[in-house]
C-alpha positions in Angstrom: 0.0 0.0 0.0 1.2 3.5 -0.9 0.2 6.1 1.6 1.0 9.6 2.6 0.5 11.2 6.0 0.6 15.0 6.7 0.9 16.2 10.3 2.3 19.1 12.3 6.0 19.3 12.2 6.1 19.1 16.0 4.6 15.6 15.8 7.1 14.3 13.2 9.4 12.5 15.7 6.5 11.0 17.6 4.8 9.9 14.4 8.1 8.4 13.3 8.4 6.5 16.5 4.9 5.2 16.0 5.4 3.9 12.5 8.6 2.2 13.6 6.7 0.5 16.4 4.1 -0.6 13.9 6.8 -2.0 11.8 6.3 -0.1 8.6 8.9 1.4 6.4 8.4 5.1 6.1 10.5 7.8 4.6 10.2 10.8 6.9 10.5 14.3 5.6 11.3 17.1 8.1 10.9 20.1 5.8 7.8 22.2 5.8 5.4 21.5 3.0 6.0 23.9 0.1 3.3 26.4 -0.2 1.8 25.7 3.3 1.2 28.5 5.7 2.1 26.5 8.9 4.5 23.9 10.0 2.9 20.9 8.4 5.3 18.2 7.2 4.8 15.2 4.9 5.6 11.6 5.7 5.7 9.4 2.7 5.7 5.7 2.4 7.1 5.7 -1.1 8.3 8.7 -3.1 6.0 9.3 -6.0 6.3 12.2 -8.3 2.8 13.7 -8.7 2.3 15.9 -11.8 -0.7 17.5 -13.5 -0.7 14.6 -16.0 -1.4 12.1 -13.3 -5.0 13.1 -12.8 -6.3 10.0 -14.6 -4.2 7.7 -12.4 -4.1 7.9 -8.7 -0.5 7.0 -7.6 -1.3 6.8 -3.9 -3.7 4.6 -2.1 -4.4 6.5 1.1 -4.1 10.1 2.3 -4.1 10.6 6.1 -4.5 14.2 7.3 -3.9 14.8 11.0 -5.3 17.8 12.7 -7.6 18.3 9.7 -9.3 21.4 11.2 -6.3 23.4 10.1 -7.1 22.7 6.5 -10.7 23.9 6.7 -10.8 27.3 5.0 -11.5 30.3 7.3 -15.0 31.8 7.1 -15.5 33.9 10.3 -16.9 37.1 8.6 -17.7 36.2 5.1 -20.4 34.0 3.6 -17.9 32.1 1.3 -15.1 30.1 2.8 -11.7 31.5 1.8 -9.0 28.9 1.1 -5.7 29.3 2.9 -2.4 28.2 1.3 -2.7 24.9 3.2 -6.2 24.4 2.0 -5.1 24.9 -1.6 -2.3 22.4 -1.1 -4.5 19.6 0.3 -7.2 20.4 -2.3 -4.6 19.8 -5.0 -3.2 16.6 -3.4 -6.5 14.9 -2.5 -7.5 13.8 -6.1 -4.4 11.8 -6.3 -5.5 9.4 -3.5 -8.0 6.6 -3.8 -8.9 6.9 -0.1 -8.8 9.8 2.3 -8.9 9.8 6.1 -9.1 13.1 7.9 -8.5 13.2 11.7 -9.6 16.0 14.0 -11.0 16.5 17.5 -12.8 19.7 16.4 -13.8 19.2 12.7 -16.6 21.7 12.9 -15.5 25.1 13.8 -19.0 26.5 14.0 -19.0 27.9 10.4 -21.1 25.8 8.0 -19.3 27.2 5.0 -15.9 26.1 6.4 -17.1 22.6 7.3 -18.7 21.9 4.0 -15.6 23.0 2.2 -13.7 20.4 4.3 -16.2 17.7 3.4 -15.8 18.6 -0.3 -12.1 17.9 -0.2 -12.9 14.4 1.2 -15.6 13.6 -1.4 -16.4 16.2 -4.1 -19.0 13.8 -5.5 -21.3 14.0 -2.5 -20.5 17.3 -1.0 -20.1 20.9 -2.3 -18.8 23.9 -0.4 -21.5 26.2 0.8 -24.2 23.6 0.2 -26.0 21.9 3.1 -24.7 18.3 3.3 -27.1 15.5 2.8 -27.6 13.9 6.3 -27.3 10.4 5.0 -24.0 11.2 3.1 -22.7 13.0 6.1 -23.5 10.1 8.4 -21.6 7.7 6.0 -18.6 10.0 5.9 -18.2 11.6 9.3 -17.5 9.3 12.3 -17.9 11.1 15.6 -16.9 9.7 19.0 -17.1 11.3 22.4 -14.6 10.2 25.0 -17.5 9.7 27.4 -18.9 7.0 25.0 -15.8 4.9 24.8 -15.7 2.0 27.2 -13.5 -1.0 28.0 -14.2 -4.4 26.4 -17.0 -5.1 28.9 -19.0 -2.3 27.3 -19.6 -0.6 30.7 -16.4 0.6 32.3 -15.4 4.1 30.9 -12.1 4.1 29.0 -11.4 7.7 29.9 -11.7 9.1 33.4 -13.8 12.2 33.9 -11.8 15.3 34.1 -11.6 17.1 37.4 -11.5 20.9 36.8 -10.9 23.3 39.7 -10.2 27.0 40.1 -7.3 28.3 42.1 -8.4 31.5 43.8 -6.2 34.6 43.7 -6.5 37.7 45.9 -5.7 40.4 43.5 -4.5 43.6 45.3 -5.5 47.1 44.2 -2.0 47.6 42.7 -2.6 44.9 40.2 -6.0 46.2 39.2 -4.3 49.5 38.3 -3.1 48.4 34.9 -6.5 47.1 34.0 -8.0 50.5 34.9 -5.4 52.4 32.9 -6.0 50.2 29.9 -9.8 50.7 30.2 -9.3 54.5 30.4 -6.9 54.5 27.5 -9.3 52.5 25.3 -12.2 54.8 26.1 -10.2 57.9 25.2 -9.1 56.4 21.9 -12.5 55.3 20.9 -14.0 58.7 21.6 -11.4 60.3 19.2 -11.4 57.6 16.5 -15.0 57.4 15.4 -14.5 55.8 11.9 -14.9 52.1 11.4 -11.3 51.8 10.5 -10.2 53.7 13.6 -12.5 51.9 16.0 -11.5 48.5 14.6 -7.8 49.3 15.2 -8.5 50.5 18.7 -10.5 47.3 19.5 -7.8 45.0 18.2 -5.1 46.8 20.3 -7.3 46.6 23.3 -7.8 42.9 22.9 -4.1 42.3 22.4 -3.2 44.3 25.5 -5.8 42.5 27.6 -4.6 39.1 26.5 -1.1 40.0 27.4 -2.2 41.6 30.7 -4.1 38.5 31.8 -1.0 36.4 31.0 1.8 38.2 32.8 3.2 41.7 33.5 6.2 40.9 31.2 4.1 39.9 28.3 2.0 43.0 28.8 5.1 45.2 28.9 6.3 43.8 25.6 3.2 44.7 23.6 2.7 48.1 25.4 6.3 48.9 24.3 5.7 47.9 20.7 2.5 49.9 20.5 3.8 53.0 22.3 6.8 53.2 20.0 4.4 53.3 17.0 1.9 55.9 18.3 4.7 58.2 19.5 5.9 58.5 15.9 4.6 61.2 13.6 3.5 60.3 10.1 4.5 62.7 7.3 1.5 61.6 5.2 -2.0 62.5 6.0 -4.6 60.9 3.7 -6.8 63.5 2.2 -9.8 61.2 2.0 -9.2 58.1 4.0 -11.5 55.2 3.1 -13.5 54.1 6.0 -12.9 50.4 5.5 -11.6 47.9 7.9 -8.5 46.3 6.5 -8.9 42.7 5.5 -6.1 41.4 7.7 -7.8 42.9 10.7 -11.1 40.9 10.1 -11.0 37.8 12.3 -7.3 38.4 13.2 -7.5 36.5 16.5 -9.1 33.5 14.8 -6.5 33.6 12.1 -3.6 33.4 14.5 -5.2 30.9 16.9 -3.2 28.0 15.5 0.2 29.8 15.5 3.0 28.7 17.8 4.5 31.1 20.3 7.1 32.6 18.0 4.6 33.1 15.1 2.0 34.5 17.5 4.4 37.0 19.0 5.5 38.2 15.5 1.9 38.4 14.3 0.7 40.4 17.4 3.7 42.7 17.3 2.9 43.4 13.6 -0.8 43.9 14.3 -0.1 46.3 17.2 2.3 48.3 15.0 0.0 48.4 12.0 -3.0 49.4 14.1 -0.9 52.1 15.7 0.1 53.5 12.3 -3.6 53.5 11.2 -4.5 55.5 14.3 -1.6 57.9 13.8 -2.7 58.5 10.2 -6.2 59.3 11.4 -5.4 61.5 14.4 -2.5 62.5 16.7 -1.9 60.8 20.0 -2.6 63.1 22.9 -0.2 63.7 25.8 -2.8 62.1 28.1 -2.9 58.9 26.0 0.9 58.7 25.9 1.0 59.3 29.7 -1.4 56.4 30.2 0.7 54.0 28.1 3.9 55.0 29.9 2.2 54.4 33.3 1.3 50.9 32.1 4.9 50.3 31.2 6.0 51.5 34.6 3.4 49.3 36.3 4.7 46.2 34.4 8.3 47.1 35.3 7.5 46.6 39.0 7.1 42.9 38.4 10.1 42.3 36.3 11.8 40.3 38.9 9.0 39.6 41.4 5.8 37.5 41.2 2.4 39.0 41.1 -0.5 37.5 43.0 -1.3 34.8 40.4 2.3 33.8 40.1 2.5 33.4 43.9 -0.5 31.1 43.8 1.1 29.0 41.0 4.3 28.7 43.0 2.4 27.6 46.1 0.5 25.0 44.0 3.7 23.6 42.4 5.5 23.4 45.7 2.5 21.6 47.3 2.5 19.0 44.5 6.2 18.5 43.7 8.0 19.5 46.9 5.6 19.5 49.8 8.1 19.3 52.6 10.3 22.1 51.0 13.3 19.8 50.5 12.4 16.5 48.8 10.9 16.2 45.3 8.0 13.8 44.8 7.5 11.8 41.6 4.5 14.0 40.6 4.6 16.0 37.4 2.8 19.2 36.4 2.4 20.8 32.9 1.9 24.6 33.0 0.6 26.1 29.8 0.9 29.8 28.7 0.3 31.5 25.3 3.4 33.6 25.4 7.1 32.9 25.5 7.6 36.1 27.5 5.4 34.7 30.3 7.2 31.3 30.1 10.6 32.8 30.6 9.3 35.1 33.4 7.8 32.1 35.2 11.1 30.1 34.8 13.0 32.9 36.5 10.4 33.2 39.3 10.5 29.4 40.0 14.3 29.5 40.0 14.2 32.2 42.7 12.1 29.8 44.8 14.5 26.9 44.4 12.5 25.2 41.6 15.0 24.9 38.9 17.7 22.8 37.2 16.8 19.4 35.7 13.5 19.5 37.6 12.0 22.4 35.5 12.0 22.2 31.7 10.7 24.5 28.9 8.9 23.4 25.8 8.3 26.1 23.1 8.1 26.6 19.4 11.7 27.7 18.7 13.3 24.5 20.1 15.4 22.3 17.8 13.5 19.2 16.7 16.1 16.9 18.4 16.0 18.8 21.7 12.2 18.8 21.6 12.0 15.1 21.0 14.4 14.3 23.8 12.3 16.3 26.2 9.2 14.5 25.1 10.9 11.1 25.5 12.1 12.0 29.0 8.6 13.1 30.0 7.2 9.8 28.7 9.6 7.8 31.0 8.6 7.1 34.6 10.0 9.8 36.9 12.9 8.9 39.2 15.3 10.6 41.5 18.4 9.8 39.5 17.1 9.7 35.9 14.2 11.5 34.3 14.2 14.2 36.9 11.9 16.6 35.2 8.9 17.4 37.3 7.6 20.8 36.0 7.1 21.4 32.3 6.5 25.1 31.3 5.0 24.9 27.9 3.7 27.3 25.3 0.8 26.4 23.0 3.4 25.1 20.6 3.1 21.9 22.7 -0.7 21.8 22.7 -0.9 19.7 19.5 0.9 16.5 18.4 2.7 15.8 21.7 1.7 13.2 24.3 2.4 14.1 27.9 -0.1 11.8 29.6 1.7 8.6 30.5 3.3 9.9 33.8 1.5 13.2 34.2 -2.2 14.0 35.0 -1.9 17.6 36.3 -2.3 20.6 34.0 -2.4 24.3 34.9 -3.8 26.9 32.4 -1.7 29.9 33.6 -3.5 32.1 31.1 -6.8 31.5 29.3 -6.7 31.9 25.5 -9.6 33.8 24.0 -10.1 30.9 21.6 -11.6 27.9 23.4 -10.1 25.5 20.9 -6.7 26.2 22.4 -7.9 25.1 25.8 -9.2 21.8 24.5 -6.0 21.2 22.7 -4.0 21.9 25.8 -6.1 19.6 28.0 -5.8 16.9 25.3 -2.1 16.6 26.1 -2.8 14.8 29.4 -6.4 13.6 28.8 -5.5 10.9 26.3 -5.9 7.2 25.8 -3.7 5.4 28.2 -4.0 8.0 31.0 -4.1 5.9 34.2 -5.2 8.7 36.5 -8.0 11.3 36.6 -6.9 14.3 34.6 -6.7 17.4 37.0 -7.1 20.7 35.2 -6.5 24.0 37.1 -7.1 27.7 36.2 -7.2 30.9 38.2 -10.1 33.0 39.4 -10.3 36.1 41.5 -11.2 35.8 45.2 -14.7 37.0 46.0 -15.7 37.2 42.3 -19.3 36.3 43.2 -19.9 39.7 44.8 -17.3 41.9 43.2 -18.3 44.5 40.7 -14.8 45.3 39.6 -14.4 45.0 35.9 -10.9 43.4 36.3 -12.2 40.4 38.3 -15.4 40.3 36.2 -13.3 39.8 33.0 -11.1 37.2 34.6 -14.2 35.4 36.0 -15.8 35.3 32.6 -12.6 33.7 31.1 -12.6 31.2 34.1 -16.2 30.2 33.2 -15.1 29.5 29.6 -12.2 27.5 30.9 -14.3 25.5 33.3 -16.9 24.6 30.5 -14.2 23.4 28.2 -12.4 21.4 30.9 -15.6 19.6 31.9 -16.1 18.4 28.4 -19.7 17.5 28.9 -20.5 17.9 25.3 -19.1 18.4 21.8 -18.0 22.1 21.9 -16.7 22.2 18.3 -19.6 24.1 16.8 -20.0 26.5 19.8 -16.3 27.4 20.2 -16.6 30.1 17.6 -19.6 31.5 19.5 -17.7 31.4 22.8 -14.6 33.1 21.1 -16.8 35.8 19.8 -18.5 36.3 23.2 -15.0 36.5 24.8 -13.9 39.3 22.5 -17.2 41.3 23.0 -16.9 40.9 26.8 -13.3 42.0 26.8 -14.2 45.1 24.7 -17.2 45.9 27.0 -19.7 45.4 24.3 -21.7 42.9 26.4 -22.0 42.8 30.2 -22.3 39.0 30.4 -23.0 35.9 28.4 -24.5 32.6 29.4 -21.5 30.4 28.9 -23.1 27.3 30.2 -25.8 27.3 27.6 -23.8 28.6 24.7 -25.1 27.4 21.3 -24.8 28.3 17.7 -27.2 31.1 16.5 -30.7 30.0 15.8 -30.4 30.8 12.2 -27.5 28.5 11.7 -29.1 25.7 13.8 -32.1 25.7 11.4 -29.9 25.0 8.4 -29.7 21.3 7.7 -26.4 19.7 8.6 -24.9 22.9 10.1 -25.5 22.2 13.8 -23.4 20.0 16.0 -22.0 16.8 14.5 -23.9 14.3 16.5 -21.9 11.5 18.0 -22.7 8.0 16.9 -25.2 6.2 19.1 -24.7 2.8 20.7 -20.9 3.1 20.7 -20.7 0.8 23.7 -22.6 -1.9 21.9 -20.4 -1.5 18.8 -17.3 -1.8 20.9 -18.6 -4.9 22.6 -19.5 -6.5 19.3 -16.2 -5.7 17.7 -14.4 -7.1 20.8 -16.3 -10.3 20.5 -15.5 -10.5 16.8 -11.9 -9.9 17.5 -11.7 -12.5 20.2 -13.5 -15.0 18.0 -11.0 -14.4 15.2 -8.0 -14.8 17.6 -9.5 -18.0 19.0 -10.3 -19.3 15.5 -6.8 -18.6 14.1 -5.1 -19.2 17.5 -3.1 -16.0 17.2 -1.5 -16.5 20.6 1.9 -15.1 21.8 3.2 -18.7 21.9 2.3 -19.3 18.3 3.7 -16.0 17.1 7.0 -16.8 18.8 7.1 -20.2 17.3 6.6 -18.6 13.9 9.7 -16.4 14.5 11.7 -19.2 15.9 11.0 -21.5 12.9 11.8 -18.8 10.4 15.1 -17.9 12.0 16.1 -21.5 12.2 15.0 -22.1 8.6 17.1 -19.2 7.3 20.1 -20.2 9.5 19.9 -17.1 11.8 20.7 -17.0 15.5 17.7 -17.8 17.8 16.1 -15.3 20.2 17.7 -15.1 23.6 15.7 -14.8 26.9 16.1 -11.4 28.4 16.3 -10.8 32.2 14.0 -7.9 33.1 15.6 -6.2 36.1 13.1 -3.4 36.2 9.8 -5.2 36.6 10.9 -8.8 36.6 8.5 -9.6 33.8 8.7 -12.9 31.9 8.5 -13.5 28.2 11.1 -10.9 27.1 13.6 -11.8 24.4 16.8 -10.2 23.0 17.1 -10.2 19.2 20.7 -11.3 18.3 22.7 -9.8 15.5 20.9 -10.8 12.3 22.3 -10.9 8.8 21.2 -10.3 5.3 17.7 -8.7 5.0 16.9 -9.8 8.6 18.9 -6.7 9.8 15.8 -4.6 9.0 13.9 -6.5 11.7 16.0 -4.7 14.3 15.2 -1.2 13.2 13.5 0.9 15.8 14.8 -1.2 18.7 17.5 1.2 19.9 16.4 3.6 22.7 15.9 7.1 21.4 16.2 8.8 24.8 19.8 9.9 25.1 21.4 9.3 28.5 24.6 11.1 29.4 27.6 8.8 29.4 25.6 5.8 28.1 25.3 4.2 24.7 21.8 3.6 23.4 20.7 0.1 24.3 18.7 -2.2 22.1 15.4 -2.9 23.7 14.1 -6.4 24.2 10.9 -7.7 22.5 7.9 -9.5 23.9 5.0 -11.3 22.2 2.6 -10.5 25.2 0.7 -7.3 24.7 0.0 -7.0 28.4 3.8 -7.1 29.2 4.5 -4.2 26.8 1.6 -2.1 27.8 2.8 1.2 29.3 6.5 0.4 28.8 8.9 2.2 26.5 11.8 0.0 27.3 10.1 -3.1 25.7 8.9 -3.5 22.1 5.8 -5.6 21.3 6.4 -8.0 18.4 2.9 -8.0 17.0 1.8 -9.3 13.6 2.9 -6.1 11.8 6.4 -5.9 13.4 9.2 -6.4 10.9 10.5 -9.5 12.7 7.1 -11.2 12.6 6.2 -9.9 9.2 9.5 -11.2 7.7 9.0 -14.5 9.4 5.5 -14.9 8.0 6.7 -14.0 4.5 9.5 -16.5 4.6 7.3 -19.4 5.9 4.6 -18.6 3.4 7.1 -18.6 0.5 8.6 -21.8 1.9 5.3 -23.6 2.2 4.1 -22.8 -1.3 7.4 -22.9 -3.2 8.8 -26.1 -2.0 12.3 -24.8 -2.6 13.4 -24.7 1.1 14.1 -27.3 3.7 10.6 -26.8 5.2 8.6 -30.0 5.1 5.3 -29.7 3.4 3.9 -32.8 5.1 3.9 -33.4 8.8 2.5 -35.9 11.3 1.9 -35.1 15.0 0.4 -36.9 18.0 -2.4 -35.0 19.7 -4.0 -35.2 23.1 -7.1 -33.4 21.9 -10.1 -35.6 23.1 -12.1 -34.7 20.0 -9.6 -36.4 17.8 -11.0 -39.9 17.9 -9.6 -41.2 14.6 -6.6 -40.3 12.5 -7.3 -37.1 10.5 -5.7 -36.4 7.2 -6.0 -32.9 5.7 -4.5 -30.6 3.1 -4.3 -26.9 2.7 -4.2 -24.9 -0.5 -3.8 -21.2 -1.2 -6.1 -19.3 -3.5 -5.1 -15.9 -4.8 -6.9 -13.6 -7.2 -4.8 -11.0 -8.9 -6.0 -8.1 -11.0 -4.7 -6.9 -14.3 -2.3 -4.4 -12.8 -0.8 -7.1 -10.5 -2.6 -6.0 -7.4 -3.7 -8.9 -5.1 -7.5 -8.7 -5.0 -8.2 -11.7 -2.7 -6.3 -14.3 -0.9 -7.8 -17.3 0.9 -6.5 -20.6 2.4 -8.7 -23.6 1.4 -9.0 -26.8 3.4 -9.9 -30.4 2.4 -9.6 -33.6 4.4 -11.4 -36.2 6.5 -11.3 -38.9 9.1 -9.6 -42.3 8.6 -11.9 -44.6 10.6 -10.8 -47.9 12.1 -13.1 -49.8 9.8 -11.2 -48.5 6.8 -13.8 -46.0 5.7 -13.2 -42.3 5.1 -15.5 -39.5 6.2 -14.9 -36.1 4.6 -14.8 -32.9 6.6 -16.9 -30.3 5.0 -15.1 -27.2 3.7 -15.3 -24.4 6.2 -16.2 -26.7 9.0 -14.7 -26.1 12.4 -12.9 -29.5 12.4 -10.1 -28.1 10.3 -8.7 -26.7 13.6 -7.9 -30.3 14.5 -5.3 -30.3 11.8 -3.9 -26.8 12.0 -3.6 -26.3 15.7 -2.7 -29.8 17.1 0.0 -29.7 14.4 1.3 -26.6 16.1 1.1 -27.8 19.6 1.3 -31.6 19.5 4.3 -33.9 19.7 6.2 -34.8 16.5 5.5 -38.4 15.4 8.6 -40.6 15.1 8.4 -42.4 11.7 10.4 -45.3 13.1 8.4 -45.8 16.3 5.6 -48.2 17.0 2.1 -47.1 16.4 1.2 -44.7 19.2 -1.8 -45.1 21.4 -2.9 -41.5 20.7 -4.5 -40.4 17.4 -2.2 -39.0 14.8 -3.0 -35.9 12.9 -1.4 -35.3 9.5 -1.4 -32.4 7.1 
C-alpha cells in the first residue's frame, strides 16, 4: 500500500516512532510542505512524483491528514469560505489518492461554509462547499466519537476518566487592578477620538491584544505596550486626504487567524498587528499627551514585576510546591504541565521558579523555537517514569506550541492553564495533552479566578471570572463544543471590549439561524458506541481464537523462520526493572533480517551511556505502558518477515521446510486419524494488485473400519489439523504405532 501522512512538524518525531513500532517502512521528511502556511510536514511511504498529467491515475492509495481542522478554510466574517495556502495544497493533493482519512478532535469550527468545504475535499461527488450536506451522506462520511462514549471491552467501564476541573483562587491587590483600569481608560479615550470604522477596529484590536497580554503576565503586557507605544509616538508625514472608512482585510478575524500559531509566530503576528494598528491610528489622528502618559504608566506598572511575582504567580508557586516538593526539600514523583500562550510569560515564570528553588533538571521549557532533536528528547524524557536519579523533570512550562501533536499523559495527570486563551479550541488542545488514551489517573485541570468574584463589581475580576467560566466549561467536556467554540470566542472578544455585560457560557449554542440550516449544527456522536465496541471485541476475540493467534504461536513462527534461514535464535532477556517474563533479545541478524532490528534502539539519550537495544515480547500485556520493551505484533518487521519466509517456503517447495507433517495430539475430540490438506487461493488483478487471498482446506477422518469421512469445507474441524499440528508432539516415523490419534497435514 502506498500512503501519505501529513501532520504538524512538532509531531514528526513522535509519528516516526509510532510507525517504527508498527513495523512499517516510512521515509520521513522534516521540511515544511512547500506552499503551506504553517509547520505541516509530509511523511511518505514511497516517493511518488505527482504531476498534473497524473490526474487520470491515482498513484497513492491513502491520504491521512492529521489535525484536519487546520485545513478547513476560514469563514468567520464572510459567507464564502476562503482557502488558505494549506487548504489549496491539500485540495490539490486529494484527487491523487483513492482513499482519504481526515482526523480531528474539532472538525466543525462553527461555520457551515468552512465545514462543507472540508467535506468537499474528502468527497467532491457527494459534497459541495456552501451547500448543506445530505444527512445520509454526512453520516456515512463523518464518524464522531465522544470520550464519554468509549468503554472498555466489557462495554460498561469508561475508558477515559472524567476530568476534574478546579479553580485556584487569587486575591488580586489594588496595585494589580491599576493596569486594567489604565487600559480601560486609554481604550475609552481612543474610541472617543477615533470614530470611523477603520479607527474603531484598530483600537479594539489593540485593546484585545493588550488585555490578552495583561491577563497572561506583566512581562508579556510590557512587551506589547512597548511595541504599540513606539508606533503611536511617531509622527507620520503623510495624512490621507480622503481616508477610506474600510476595515483592513487582515484585521477581520485576526484572533481567529492566529489561533493556530505557535509562540514565535504568535508574537510576531501580534507585534505586527499592534504596529499596523498604531500606524492606522496615527494617520487618522495624533496621539494626545494624556494617552501617551497612560501608556507610559502601564509600562512603569509592568516594570515593578520584572523580577517579582504578582498575585497569580505566587499562587502558582504555592501549588507547584505543594505537588512537587511538599516538605520544602524532597521532590516527589509527581509532574505538572503549566501552559501559557506567550514565550515572555514562560521565561518570566522560569525565572520566578528558580528564585524559589524550583530549577535545574526538575524544570524544563517546551516552546516553538526548540530544535527538533531537543524537543523530542524532552518528550521522551517526559514519557519515561519519573525517578530521582534519571528523568528528573517534574515541572514542564509549555507554550501552546506543545498543545498539538505531543503526548504528555503517561506519567502526568496535572495541568495548569496559567492564562486562558480567547479561543476555546486552544484550551481543548492543551487539556488533550494529558487527557488521552492510556492516562491511568483522573486528569486534573486548574485555572485561576479572583477571590470574591461572586460579589465583586470590579471589571478586572469580572473579566477574569468570565474567562474562568469558559475554561471550566471546556475542561468539563460534557458535550461536543466544536460548533459553539466560535460562539464562545466571539463572546469573549465582545466581553473584553465591554460590548456585552455578560454571556450565558453554560448554555452557549450556535445562533438559531445556523441551527435551522440542515447539517450545520453539532456533529452528532454515533449512538450505541458501547454496543459497537462490545460487538467488535467479540468478533476480534473469536478471530483470535479461531486462528489461534497467541503469543506462543507467534513466537514459534519467528523461531521457525530464524532456524530455517540459518539465523541465530532469540535469547531470553532478564527484566531487572519489573521482573516480567517472556522478554527476548534479538541477536545480531544478517542479510535482510537486519531490517527487523530497526527501531529497537532507545531514542532517549542518557549522558555517558550508549543507546541500548530494547528487548521484545509477544505479550501485549507485558509491553503495555512500557517504552523499554517493544511488542512483536503481527505487523512488526520481525514477525512480518518470518511470516513471509514461511509462506514462501510452504508454497514454493524450494526450502528445507517439510510440506507434510504428522503429529500426535491429546485433543479428546480427535478420535480417529485425521488427514488434511491446505491450498492457497489468490486472485490477482490486471495491474498485478492482489484482490483476494484465501486458504482452502480439504480432508477427512480415517476410521478404524477402513472408511473415510470427509470434513466439509469451512467446518470447524479443520482446527484439528492446523492447531494440534502446532502444539502436539512430532510423530517418530520409526516408532511403533502410538496409542494416541495421529494428525497429519
